[in-house]
N, C-alpha and C positions, 0 to 999 in steps of 0.2 A: 533631415532624417535623424530622429533621436533613437538612442539605444539604451537597453538595460541588460544586465547580466542575470540570467535565471539559472540557479544551481538546483539541479534535480538529483538528489542523492538516494539511490535505491539500495536494497539489501543484497545486490550482487554487483552493482557498479554505480559510479557517480559521473556526472557530466556537467560541464558549463556550456550553456547555450546562450548565444547572443541573439536577442530579439530586437529587431529594428522596426520602426513604425513611422510612416510618412503622413499620418493623419487619415489614411484610407485603407492601407493594407499593412499587414505584418509580414516580416521576413525573418526566418529562423536559420541560424547557422551554428553548427556544432563547433565549439572552439577546442574543447579538451575533454577527454574521457579517461577514467581510471577504474581499476577493479576495486571492489569493496566486499569483503567477506568477514564474517565473525572469525575470531581467532580462538582456538581451543588451548587453554592453559590450565593444567591440573584440575580437571573435572568441571571447568567453567568455560562458557563462551563469552568473549568480550568483543566490543567494538574498539578499534584503534582510532579513537577520536582525533588524536593529534596528527595521525597520518592522514586522516580524511581532511582535516583543516589545512595541512601542508599541501595536499593535492589541490585543494580549492585555490590556494594562493598561487600554485604553479599555473593553474588555469588562467588566473588573472594576468600573470606574467606573460603567458602565451598570447592572450588577447591584446595586451599592450604592445607586444612585439609585432603583432599583425596590424597595428594602427588603430585598434579599438580602445583607446585609452580614455576617451571622453564619453562616459556613460552617466546616465541620470541616477541610477540606483541599482541595487542588487536585492534579490529575494531568494529564499531557501525553502525547498520542500523536501521531506524525507518520508520514510516509512513511519508507522505509528508506534505508540506504547513505550518505546525505550527512552532513557533519560540519563543525564549526568548530575552529579552532586557537587556543589561548591562549598568551600569553607566560608567562615565569616569574613575572611579577607578577599574572597572572590576567586580563590584558586581551585582548580579542578582536583578533587580528592582522589579519584581513581579512574581507571578506564571503565566506561559504562558497560554493564552486563548486557548481553544480547537476549532478546526474547526467546531464543532457542535454548536457553539454559535449562537443563533437565530438572534442576532443583525446584523450578517454579511449580511443577505439578504437585509436589508435596506441600509447598507453601499455600497453594490454593486449597488443597484438601483440609489443611489445618485452619485456614481462615474461615472456611465455610462452617466450621464448628461454632464460630462466633457471630456470623451473619449469613443468612441464607441467600441462595441464588435468586429466589423470588424477590426478596427485599432489595437486593442489589439492582435487579432489572427494573423494578418499579421506581427506584430512586435515581437511577442514572440512564436507563434506557439502553444499556450496553450489555451485550451477550457475555456471560461468564466464561472466561477462558484463562488458562494458566499464563498466557503471554501478557495479560493486562497489567498495566502499571501498578494497580492496587495490590495484586498478588506478588509482583516482583518486590515491592516495598516490604510486604509482610515476610517474604523469603529472606530478604536482607536482615530484617529485624530478628529473625530466628537464627540465621547462620553467620551474620557479620554485624552484630549490633553496634560495635564500635564505630562502623562507618556511618550509621544513621545518627549516632550520638554526636559525632563530629560535624555532620552536615548542617549547613545553614539554609541552603537554597537548592531546590530541585528545578532543573530546566529540561524540558523535553527536547529531543534531538535537534530539530531545526532551530529552536530558540537558543539551545546551547551553542550551536555553530554561529548563530547571529551574534550572541554575546561575545564570542571570541573576536568578532569583527568590530563590534561597536561598544561593548561594555554595558549594554542595557539588559536588564533582567525582566523578562515577562514570558508568559506562555500563551501562544496564540490559540484562538477558540477552536478551530477545526482539529488541531493536533491534541488539544486538551480533551476533546470529546472522545478520544480513543482510550482514555485512561481507566474508565469505570469509576471515576472519582468526581465527575462534574454533575451537579444537580440537574436533573432533566428539565429541559426547556429554559435554562438560565445560563449565565456565564459565571456562576458562583460554584466554588468547590463544596462538595457534600461533606462537611466536616464531621457529621455524625458517623459516617462509615469509618473514617480514620480514627475517630475517638474510640470506637468499639474495637478496633484492631490495635489500639495502643500506639498509633503513629501520629506525630505532631503535624497538624495542618499548617503550622507556621513555615514548614519547609517549602510550601507551594508558592511560587511567584504568581502574582496576579494574572488573571486572564484578560487578554486584549483581543478585540475584534480584528479580523483581517482588514486589509485596505487601509492600514494605519502605518505611520512612520515610526520605527523603533528608535532611530537615532542616526548619527553620521559615523562613518568609519573612524577608527582611532588614529591619532597621529603616528603611532608606531607602524600601523598598516601603511599609511601614506609614505613614510620614510622607506620602509622595506620594499614596497612594490613600486615606488616612484609614481604614485597617482595622486590626483586631487581628491578631496573629500567626496565620498559617495554616500547617498542615503541608503540605509538598510531598512527595508520595508517588510512589515508583517503581511506576507502573502498568505494564501491558504496553505498552512504549513504541512498538512497531511497530503501526501502526493495524490491520493484518490480525490480529495476535495479540489485540488488544482486541476486534475484530469477532467473532472466533471464540469468545471468552469469552461473548459475548452471544447467540450463535445456539443455539436450542433443539434441538441434535442429539439424535435419539431413540435411536440405536444405532450399532453399528460398520458399518452398511450405508449410512450417510449421508455425503455429500460436501458440503463447504462451498464457497461462492463469496463472496468479499469484493469488492464491485463498485463501482468508481469510475472514475477516469482509467485505472487498471489494474484487471484482474480476476484475482484470485489464487484458484486452484482447488486443493483438496487434501483430505486426510484426516488426522486426528490419529493419531500413532504414538508408541509408547513410546521407540523408539530410532531414530536416523537410518538411512535406507535408502540405502546407497551402492553397490549393485550396478551393473554396467556399463550395464544397460538404463536405469536411472534417469538416469545421466549422459548417455547417448546421446539420450534423449528430452527432455533439458533440465529435469529436475526438480531441486528443491532441498529442503533440510531446514532449517527455521527454528524458533525456539523458541516455546513456548506459555506462557501465564500460569501453568500448573501445573508449569513446569520440564521439560516433555516437548517433543515436536516436531510440526511440521506437515510432512508430505510433500506438496509442492505445486509447482505450476508457475505462474510469472508470465506473464500473457497481456495482450495489448492489450485495453483496455476502451473507455471513452467518449472517449478521446483523439482517435480518428479523427473522430468526429462533432463533438466540441468544436472541432477545428481547422476543419472545414467550416463550422460555425456562425459562427466568427470571420470567415471570408471572406465569407459571405453578409451578415453584419451590416455589414462594410465596404462592401459593394455596395448597402446600403440595403434589404436583404431581411429583413423581420421573420420570426422563427421562434420557435415554442414547441412543447411536447410535443404539444398537441392538433393543431396544424397539421401537425407532422411525421407524426403517426399517420394523418391524412387523406391526405397525400401518399404515404405508404408504401402505403396500400391502393390508391391509384390506379395504382401502378407494377406492372409485370409481375413475378411471382415468379421467382426463380432465373435471372434474365436474365444477370447477371454475378456472379462470386464472386472474392474476393481472399484471399490469405494475410495476415491482419491483422497477423501478427508478422514479416512481411518487414522487414528492416532499413531499407528505403527509407521506411517509414512512421513511423520513430522520431521524426524531427524535420525533415520536409521544409519547403522554403520555401513551397510551396503544396500542401496536402493534396489538394484536388480534382484538380489537374492530375496529381499523382503517382498517384492511383488510376486516373484515365483512361489515363495512360501504361501502367500495369501491365496494364489490360484490353486495350489495343491490342497490347502485346507478347505477350500470351498468347492472342491471336486470339479475343477475346470482344467482344460488343457493348459499346460505350463508354457508360457512364452520363452523360447530359447534363442531365437535369432533377434538381431537388432530390429528388423522390420516388425516382427510379432510384438516386441516390447513397445515400440513406438506407436503401433496401432492400438494396442491395449490401453496405453496411457491417454492418447488423444481422444479416442472414442469414449472412454470412461469420463474424461473431463467434460466433453460435450454433453453427455447424458446427465451429468451432475448439474450442469448449468440449466438444462431444461427443468430438472427437478426444482431448482431454486426459483426460476421464473414462474412456474406453475403456482408455487406457494405465494409468491409476490402478488399474483392476480387475486388470490383468495384474501390476502390481508388488506389489499387496497380496493377490492371490489371493482377493479378496472380490467378491461381487456387490453393486454400489452401486445401491440402488433409489431413493434419494431425494436431492434436491438442496436444500440450505438456502442461500438467497441473502440477503445483507445488504448494507447500504451505500446511498449516495445514488442509485446508478444503477438500483436496483429501482423507483424512481419511474417509470422507462420501462417501462410494462407490456408493451409490444411485445417488449422484450428478454426479459422473464421468460417470456412465452408461447412465443416462438421457441426459447428454451433448452429448455423442456419438449418442444416438438415435435421439435427436432433430436436430443435425447438419448433421447426416448421414456421419460422419467422424470417423476415428480411433482416439481414445484418448490414449495417452501415459502418464500415471500418475506417477509422481515421478521425483526427490526425494521429500519426504514429507518436509523436512527441507531445501527447496531450498534457501531461503534467507540466512540462516546461512552458508550453503555451499558456496554460492556466496560471502558472506562476507569473509570467510576464503580464498577463491581463490584470492580475492583482496590483502589480506595480503601476501600470498605465492608469488605472482608475485612481489609485492613491495619489498619483502625480497630477491628476486632473486632465490627462490627455484623452481619456475615454470617459464618457459620462456615466455609464451604468452597464450592467451585465447584458441587457438586451442589445445595446449597441455593440458590445464586445463580441457576442455570438454572431452577429451579422458580419462583423469584420473577419472573424475566423472563417466563416462560410465562403467568403470570396478571396481568402488568403491562402487556404490550404485545401488540397484535394482529398477526397474520400473515395473508397471503393465499395461497391454494392455487391452483396452476395444473396442470390435468391435460393430458397430451399429446394433441394432435389428430393422429391418425395420417393419413399421406398417403404414397403411393408416391413422390410427387415429392421428398420429403425424402431418401429413400434414393438415388435416382439423382443428385440434386444433391450429396449427401455423397460419393458415389463420385467424382464429377468434382472435388470440392473436395480430396479426399485425393490424387488424381493430380496436381492442380495444386500442392499443398503439397510433394509429393515432388519434382516437377520443379524448382520454384523454390528449393527448399532444397538441392538437390544441387550 
């Protein structure tokens, strides 16, 4: 039985999963989990990258204490777009900014005076959004130019963490494809964009394909953690790409949903889709573990409910999935709906008040109880996912019959059933830890233990269980969806 460590670091928590493989089946065990949130300091949001790295090392120590000290390799996947900057001597210059930094919106606005959204989309295939690496860099250039002048190397988050383990500098393909700086259909940086924005492309470490070995862990790591050298592997560094690798998609009529703080919805494609409609509808093209692409849209996920929970907890109100499901059932269906991707919900001071204000401004009943708020959020999310999938069908000219949902948010069975109901499609939910499993798949292929992705998906199918949700048809969904579409059109114009 061989073993690998899969670090899956999300925007709300991180975890170390031990993946064991006997040549026929995989086995997954959670070793260590820790919270991870942006830290607000003097008008900026940062990631405490050294704390994340420290927690990752603690996870390894826990694994060793449990007897899992002999592992073949480790891989790291994270959220997209964010990065750290290194000096010429290889030292981390500052805590990385978080994509939730409010200054990025102004940075994007100013950058678009120098290069248009249309040009950016044609050249990179990526949706224009203030969170993108390209606009974060331009914001730093405007507001903290000394940092860029001092910087020698930019490493995206999973590769920055891998660098701290092995000392090798590269940016893996799938995570690089989130930056809006990678030339569409290639593994080359789009230097023209950076030149027009006055940013040196020399900052960018070279792009490496997934399924490659970055290097071995450093001697200092061996000494500190009392382990033998471990290979550090370039897995699909973007958590969605790792999640997709683990989903048992059956055919080209399947759509994937990677569900967490964000929900990313898409289909695999051989080449980026850069037609005008794709750009107008906010779709993006990002890399897969196989070196191809995902045509997808980034959507709000459990962030809305996570923020409400934080407020309820501060008010001393306990909550969990079981209680939320009960409160959901007690509330009236389709009483109020919101556009969950309205910019006002990106990072408000008080999510509950922001949702209430939205409903008031759109002349809807204001959700006041927990149940009303939970139902408003979950029903609105499900309807937005239907909106996205309908447009995916138009862009691909395919009838998408089935939805494969993976990720931590599928533990919320209400969300899975509502998605089936809203879309009138079968939902196949699982595996839950899709990103961690896809991370491990990347390692097993790089190590030569699994031949290819076809074999990997077959192994996943008989290693991990899934749950099926059939749509419960109701005329109420159609009338609610029509109201939702009208609301989205009105509030987006």
